[in-house]
C-alpha positions in Angstrom: 71.3 91.7 79.1 72.3 91.5 82.6 72.1 94.5 84.9 75.4 93.4 86.8 77.6 95.1 84.0 76.0 98.6 83.9 75.8 98.5 87.7 79.6 97.7 88.0 80.4 100.4 85.4 78.3 102.9 87.5 80.0 102.0 90.6 83.5 102.4 89.4 82.7 105.5 87.8 81.4 106.9 90.8 84.3 105.9 92.9 86.8 107.3 90.3 85.0 110.4 90.4 84.7 110.9 94.0 88.5 110.1 94.3 89.3 112.7 91.8 87.0 115.2 93.2 87.8 114.3 96.9 87.9 117.9 98.1 84.5 118.7 96.5 82.8 115.7 97.7 83.5 115.7 101.5 83.7 118.9 103.5 86.1 117.3 106.2 89.8 116.7 106.2 90.5 113.0 106.6 93.2 113.6 109.0 91.6 116.3 111.3 90.7 114.8 114.7 88.0 116.1 116.8 87.6 114.2 120.1 84.3 115.8 120.9 82.7 114.2 117.9 84.4 110.8 118.3 82.4 107.5 117.8 79.3 109.3 116.2 77.3 106.4 114.4 76.4 106.8 110.9 73.4 108.8 109.9 71.0 106.0 109.2 71.4 104.8 113.0 69.8 106.1 116.1 71.8 109.1 117.4 73.4 109.7 114.0 73.7 113.1 112.2 73.8 114.5 108.7 77.1 116.2 109.5 78.7 113.0 109.5 77.1 110.5 107.1 79.0 107.5 107.8 79.8 108.6 111.3 83.3 109.1 113.1 86.2 107.0 114.3 87.6 106.9 117.9 89.6 110.0 117.0 86.9 111.8 115.7 87.9 111.6 112.1 84.9 111.5 109.3 84.8 108.1 108.1 83.3 109.0 104.8 86.3 111.6 104.2 88.7 108.9 105.0 86.8 106.4 102.6 86.9 108.9 99.7 90.3 110.1 100.3 91.6 106.4 100.4 90.0 105.9 97.1 92.5 108.3 95.6 95.5 106.0 97.2 93.8 102.8 95.8 93.2 104.1 92.2 96.9 105.3 92.2 98.3 101.9 93.1 95.9 100.2 90.9 96.9 102.4 88.0 100.5 102.2 88.7 100.3 98.3 88.8 98.5 98.3 85.5 101.1 100.6 83.9 104.1 98.6 85.1 102.4 95.3 84.0 101.7 96.9 80.6 105.2 98.1 80.2 106.9 94.7 81.0 104.5 92.7 79.1 105.1 94.9 76.1 109.0 94.7 76.6 108.8 91.1 76.8 106.5 90.6 73.8 108.7 93.0 71.5 111.9 91.1 72.4 110.1 87.6 72.0 108.8 88.7 68.6 111.7 90.4 67.2 114.4 87.6 68.2 111.9 84.8 67.7 112.9 81.1 67.9 114.5 79.9 71.3 114.4 83.5 72.6 110.4 83.6 72.2 110.3 79.8 73.6 112.3 80.9 76.7 110.4 84.1 77.4 107.0 82.3 76.9 107.9 79.6 79.5 109.1 82.4 81.8 105.7 84.1 81.4 104.0 80.8 81.9 105.8 80.3 85.0 105.0 83.7 86.2 101.1 83.1 85.5 
């Protein structure tokens, strides 16, 4: 068995948990500016500190906080896209299955064009 699938599941789970628990994961507000701490390098580079693990941007905002809070928005957009697609697909399938025949063929061609 390949290691890729369990690793992908682990990374996805970590992103989802971090996005949901963002205030518990990062101590900084992603929008708070602190020009004194601006342009700090990440912790693993020379001059970096453990206060800002991924450093700060040009306005002094914590990069890790912005990344984690951004995951919330990305997850919401992705979830909404999946929900809308599932609802539209369900409606098209129900209409095509109920009426059958020419209506089903027409809907299938429209779905094929969309694909």
